[in-house]
C-alpha positions in Angstrom: 51.6 -27.4 229.8 54.4 -27.9 232.3 55.6 -31.4 232.9 56.4 -32.2 236.6 59.9 -33.0 237.6 61.0 -36.3 239.1 60.2 -35.3 242.7 56.7 -34.1 241.7 56.1 -37.2 239.7 56.7 -39.4 242.8 53.4 -38.6 244.4 51.1 -39.0 241.3 49.0 -42.2 241.2 50.0 -44.8 238.5 48.1 -44.5 235.3 46.7 -41.1 235.9 47.7 -38.3 233.6 49.8 -35.7 235.4 51.0 -32.2 234.9 50.8 -28.8 236.4 48.3 -26.3 235.0 50.2 -23.3 233.8 49.2 -19.9 235.1 48.9 -18.0 231.8 47.2 -14.9 233.2 49.4 -14.6 236.3 46.4 -14.6 238.6 46.8 -17.8 240.5 49.6 -20.3 241.3 50.0 -23.6 239.3 47.9 -26.5 240.4 48.5 -30.2 240.5 45.5 -32.0 239.0 45.2 -35.5 240.4 42.4 -36.6 242.7 45.0 -37.7 245.2 46.4 -34.2 245.8 42.8 -32.9 246.1 41.9 -35.6 248.7 45.1 -34.7 250.7 44.1 -31.1 250.5 40.6 -31.9 251.8 41.9 -34.0 254.7 44.3 -31.3 255.8 41.8 -28.5 255.3 39.2 -30.5 257.3 41.5 -31.1 260.2 42.6 -27.5 260.4 39.1 -26.1 260.2 37.9 -28.8 262.7 40.5 -27.6 265.2 39.3 -24.0 264.8 35.5 -24.6 265.1 36.0 -27.0 268.0 37.9 -24.5 270.0 35.2 -21.9 269.2 32.4 -24.0 270.7 34.2 -23.7 274.0 34.4 -19.9 273.9 31.8 -19.4 276.6 33.2 -22.2 278.7 36.7 -20.6 278.8 35.8 -16.9 278.7 32.4 -16.5 280.2 29.2 -15.5 278.4 29.9 -11.8 278.1 33.4 -12.0 276.5 32.5 -15.0 274.4 29.5 -13.1 272.9 31.7 -10.1 272.2 34.5 -12.2 270.7 32.2 -14.3 268.5 30.4 -11.2 267.4 33.7 -9.6 266.4 34.7 -12.7 264.5 31.5 -12.9 262.5 31.4 -9.1 261.8 35.1 -9.2 260.6 34.3 -12.3 258.5 31.3 -10.7 256.8 33.1 -7.4 256.2 36.3 -9.0 254.9 34.3 -11.4 252.6 32.6 -8.4 251.0 35.5 -6.0 250.6 38.8 -7.6 251.2 39.1 -11.4 250.7 38.9 -11.6 246.9 41.5 -8.9 246.4 43.8 -10.6 248.9 43.6 -13.9 247.1 44.3 -12.2 243.8 47.3 -10.4 245.2 49.0 -13.1 247.1 47.8 -16.3 245.5 45.7 -19.2 246.9 48.5 -20.8 249.0 49.3 -17.7 251.0 45.6 -16.8 251.3 44.9 -20.2 252.8 47.9 -19.9 255.1 46.6 -16.5 256.3 43.3 -18.0 257.2 44.8 -21.0 258.9 47.2 -18.9 261.0 44.3 -16.7 262.0 42.3 -19.7 263.2 45.3 -21.2 265.1 46.0 -17.9 266.8 42.3 -17.6 267.8 42.5 -21.0 269.5 45.7 -19.9 271.1 44.1 -16.7 272.4 41.5 -18.8 274.2 44.3 -20.7 275.9 46.1 -17.4 276.7 43.0 -16.2 278.4 43.3 -19.0 280.9 47.0 -18.5 281.3 46.6 -14.7 282.0 43.7 -15.3 284.3 41.4 -12.9 282.6 41.5 -9.1 282.8 41.7 -6.3 280.3 44.8 -7.6 278.5 43.4 -11.1 278.1 40.1 -9.6 276.9 42.0 -7.5 274.3 44.0 -10.4 273.1 40.9 -12.5 272.5 39.1 -9.7 270.7 42.0 -8.9 268.4 42.5 -12.6 267.6 38.8 -12.9 266.8 38.9 -10.0 264.4 42.1 -11.5 262.8 40.5 -14.9 262.5 37.4 -13.4 260.9 39.4 -11.7 258.2 41.5 -14.9 257.8 38.4 -17.0 257.6 37.1 -14.9 254.7 40.3 -15.2 252.7 40.4 -18.9 253.6 37.1 -19.7 252.0 37.6 -17.5 249.0 41.0 -19.2 248.5 39.4 -22.7 248.9 36.8 -21.8 246.2 39.5 -20.6 243.8 41.5 -23.8 244.4 38.5 -26.0 243.8 37.5 -24.3 240.6 41.0 -24.4 239.2 41.8 -27.9 240.3 38.6 -29.5 239.1 38.8 -27.7 235.7 42.4 -28.8 235.3 41.5 -32.4 236.3 38.7 -32.5 233.7 41.1 -31.2 231.0 43.8 -33.8 231.8 41.5 -36.8 232.2 39.4 -35.7 229.2 36.1 -35.9 231.1 33.2 -33.4 231.2 33.9 -30.4 233.4 30.6 -30.9 235.3 31.6 -34.4 236.1 35.0 -33.4 237.5 33.4 -30.4 239.4 30.8 -32.7 241.0 33.4 -35.3 241.9 35.7 -32.8 243.6 32.8 -31.1 245.4 31.5 -34.4 246.7 35.0 -35.4 247.9 35.5 -32.1 249.7 32.1 -32.2 251.4 32.4 -35.7 252.6 36.0 -35.4 253.8 35.6 -31.9 255.3 32.6 -32.9 257.4 34.2 -36.3 258.4 37.5 -34.7 259.5 35.7 -32.0 261.5 33.5 -34.6 263.2 36.6 -36.7 264.0 38.3 -33.7 265.7 35.2 -33.0 267.7 34.7 -36.6 268.7 38.4 -36.9 269.6 38.1 -33.8 271.8 35.0 -35.2 273.5 36.8 -38.6 274.2 39.8 -36.8 275.6 37.6 -34.7 277.9 35.7 -37.8 278.9 38.9 -39.6 279.8 39.9 -36.8 282.2 41.7 -34.2 280.1 41.2 -30.6 281.2 39.5 -28.2 278.9 42.8 -26.1 278.8 44.7 -29.3 277.8 42.2 -30.1 275.1 42.4 -26.6 273.7 46.2 -26.8 273.7 46.0 -30.0 271.8 43.8 -28.3 269.2 46.3 -25.5 268.8 49.1 -28.1 268.3 47.3 -30.1 265.7 46.2 -27.0 263.8 49.8 -25.7 263.9 51.1 -29.0 262.6 48.6 -29.1 259.7 49.4 -25.6 258.8 53.1 -26.5 258.8 52.3 -29.2 256.3 51.0 -26.6 253.9 54.2 -24.7 254.2 56.5 -27.7 254.0 55.2 -29.3 250.9 52.3 -27.4 249.2 52.8 -29.4 245.9 51.7 -32.5 247.8 48.3 -30.7 248.2 48.2 -29.4 244.6 49.4 -25.9 245.4 52.4 -24.0 244.1 54.7 -22.3 246.6 55.2 -18.9 244.9 52.6 -16.1 244.9 51.5 -14.3 241.7 50.5 -10.7 241.9 47.6 -9.0 240.2 46.3 -5.4 240.3 43.6 -4.7 242.8 40.1 -5.7 242.0 37.4 -3.1 241.8 35.3 -4.0 244.9 32.7 -1.3 244.1 32.2 -2.7 240.6 31.8 -6.2 241.9 29.2 -5.1 244.4 27.3 -3.2 241.8 27.3 -6.2 239.5 25.8 -8.3 242.3 23.1 -5.7 243.0 22.2 -5.4 239.3 22.0 -9.2 239.1 19.5 -9.3 242.0 17.5 -6.5 240.3 17.5 -8.4 236.9 16.5 -11.7 238.4 14.4 -11.4 241.6 14.6 -15.1 242.1 18.1 -14.6 243.5 16.6 -13.1 246.6 15.1 -16.5 247.4 18.6 -17.7 248.1 19.1 -15.2 250.9 17.3 -17.1 253.7 19.7 -20.0 253.4 23.0 -18.2 254.3 21.2 -15.9 256.7 19.7 -18.9 258.5 23.0 -20.7 258.5 24.8 -17.7 259.9 22.3 -17.1 262.6 22.1 -20.7 263.7 25.8 -21.0 263.7 26.3 -18.0 265.9 23.4 -19.2 268.2 24.8 -22.7 268.7 28.4 -21.6 269.1 27.6 -19.0 271.7 24.4 -19.8 273.6 23.6 -23.4 273.0 27.1 -24.8 273.6 27.4 -22.6 276.7 24.2 -24.0 278.0 25.2 -27.6 277.3 28.5 -27.1 279.1 26.6 -25.6 282.1 24.1 -28.5 282.2 26.1 -31.5 280.9 29.8 -30.7 281.1 32.6 -29.9 278.6 32.7 -33.4 277.0 29.0 -33.1 276.0 29.7 -29.8 274.2 31.8 -31.5 271.5 29.3 -34.3 271.1 26.5 -31.7 270.7 28.5 -29.7 268.2 29.3 -32.9 266.2 25.6 -33.8 266.0 24.4 -30.4 265.0 
């Protein structure tokens, strides 16, 4: 085990065991193991993701229905493809910190592309910028969530080891904290956007604000990743065998047909997410105005 230095010790709560989990197999960076660092990670993650999804609900408002449908379709297609064939290998190669940063930068650039569309006044160049940013954000989103899953697994396991509590208890605790904080932060961003629009802010100004907040939160990851339980350096690892992983998943579904019963849940979520982000939010904007879109998105 590696004992933290004086600077690292300064942000650990009193009375809680503290150390950094060593990275014996070289696959992932070291992790801080306190609940405080996990909570700070969840808050920052929730704000960043909230800025991204809030900007996406205004895709049709800013770009029109045709381009928004194409850009969101490109986003979800890139996300799905990257999650299957790219994301896990990227996380293993560059480490969780840089995988998260890749995703966050992709999301910030996506919001910025929406703003650039207004600045450029539409046209072929503006369309291309939005579509390219959508693909990049889709790939980034896949690496983001794989990285978050790795971070959760490592951090909760290390916390259980340090605090000498059952692994299931630590896992449930960290999962609950993430779910509550993530949803709360995303809702706060959407409500704040609705309030700003209701007070007279323009949609372009609100989008610029989302870009700025997302960029600041991303900078916090770069400035002091240990404060979030993440090591700065990346650890390399040979490429994973994507084909082998996919075959293992297929064989598992053949061996246990009950796994197919899980399919409607992610399929339904993906379909409803795309439907609301593209068609429903556009319809709400058309009938009730931009401020109502963020409120509708928060509720749903």
